N, C-alpha and C positions, 0 to 999 in steps of 0.2 A: 505494500501500499505506499503508495506515494502519494502528495499535493504540494501545492502551492497556491499563495496567497498575493493578492493585490491589493493593497491597500489604496483605499479614497482620504487621501489626504484631509479634503472637505470636513468627511465625517469625525477625520481625529480630534473630535474636542468634545469637552466637557464631560457630562454623565458615561455618554457612552467609550470613552478613552482610559476613563479612572482603572476601571475593570484590568485593561491590558496592562497595566503598572505591575503586573502578579506574573507576566511571559516567561517562559523558562524550559528549558530542556522538557518535552513533555514526562519523560521517565520522573522529572522530581518532583511531578506534580500529581496528586490523589485523582482518580478517576470523577470524582464529583465537581472538585476545583475545573480539572480537564471540561468538562461539559459547560459549566460556565462563562471558562475561557473560551469554549467552542462558539457560544451564542455571541458574547462581545466581537470575537475575531470575524463571524459575520455580519455582524451589525456595523463592522466599519471598513468591508470590503467591498473593492467593484468586483472583483473578482476572486473565483475558488474552483481551483482545476484538483479533483481525485484522481488516482488510475489506480486501480486493481492489477497487479501481475498475476497472470494465472502460474500457479504450480506446474503446468504442461511447460510453458514459455521458459523459467527460473531451472526446470530441469534440461532444457532444449540450450541455450545460452548461457546458465550459470547466474547465480545471482549479484555479484558484483555489474556485469554486462545489463543484466534486466533491469536492475534500480536503476543507471543511469541512462539508459532508456524510456525509463518511465519520466525520469525527469527530465528529459530534453521532450519528452510529450506534453507534461506538465507547463514546462515553460511555454512553450507553441500556445496553449492553449489562452492563454491569458492575454486579453485583450480590451484595450489599447495594450501594449506591448510597457513594462516599465522602465524609468528610465536608466535604472540599476535592477538587476538580478543578481540575486545571492543565494547559492545553493549551498549546505551542509556536507564540508569534506572534500569534495573529489571534483576536477574540471571535468566537464560532459563533454568534451571532445568539439570538432571544428563544427560539426553539425548541429550543436545547439545554438538558440539564440545567445545574444552576446551576456557574461554571466561572469561574476567572481566569487569563487572555492572560499568558504571560509571553514577553516578547522575548527571542533567543536561549533558550528556555526548556532544550535539550538540552544545554546549556552551565552551565546553572545551577538548574537542577532534577533533583536523582536520579530522581523519580517517572517525568519527561519523558523523561530520559537513557535510562531502562528500556525506555520505549515505543518509544524511536529505536531501540534497539538491537534487540527484539523485530522492528519493523516491518523493518529492515534484513537480519535475519539469514534473513527468513522470504522477504524478496523476494530473496535471492542463492542460497535451495534452490529457490524455483520458476525462477528464472534456469538454475541447471544443468538441472532437468528439460527447460525448452523449447530446449536449446542442442540438444538429444539430437533432439528434433523438427523442431528449424530449423537445421541446424548452419551453412548458410549465414553466419546472422548476426553468428554470434561471441557471444552472449546470455552465456555463460561468460566472458568475458573482460571486458566491458565491464556486465555487470549493469546496463544501463539508463540508463546514461549514452550521450551523444552522444559519439564517437570516431569520430577518422578514418576507422578502419576498418571502421565501422560504417556509417557514410553511404556510403563506397565501395559496400560490401554494398546497401544499399539501392536506391543510386541503379545499380546492377548489374541485380538482380533484382525489384526493388520491391518496396515494402511488403508484411507478413505481414500474414494476419490480427488481428495484434497488436497493430501500430502505427497509432497516431493520426495518423486524416485530414485533422484540424484543422490538425496540428503541420506549418506551412509553413516548415520550416530552410531555410535557403538552401544548407546543407550534405548537402540530400538532393535537390535541383537538379543536374542535369547542369552540367558545368562548359563 
């Protein structure tokens, strides 16, 4: 899951912008705080783009290349293009819109943190829905991260069609 946010600077005033002071790396913010921040980001954005990278694409291209392609697509979705595009961590290559890579960007840039919040909130919502369809795997509790309980479920039931096949984690193997 990757996301991009284009802020509307005319909306970044008064009460709308105050909650954005809490923007931070989405991993450092509680799920409840992320939901509040998500609403604030949406209220101040002129455009938001979210892309889901299917597990099959990750299997074919690899996680890193798939993430870069997703981020390039997200930047291309945002219209009109931002004066400055910031991305977390890596340069996206020559086919991407002009951008600047910021290492640890979600902790150093409000725009990158906003995109991180959007991606995490949407991801958590999707995982809650997937949990209803695939209750054996505990998606609602691990929301896509490997946990001992999830690893046990994959060993017991095998991977679902949602799981990456190229991911050969030792924790999925029978003990």
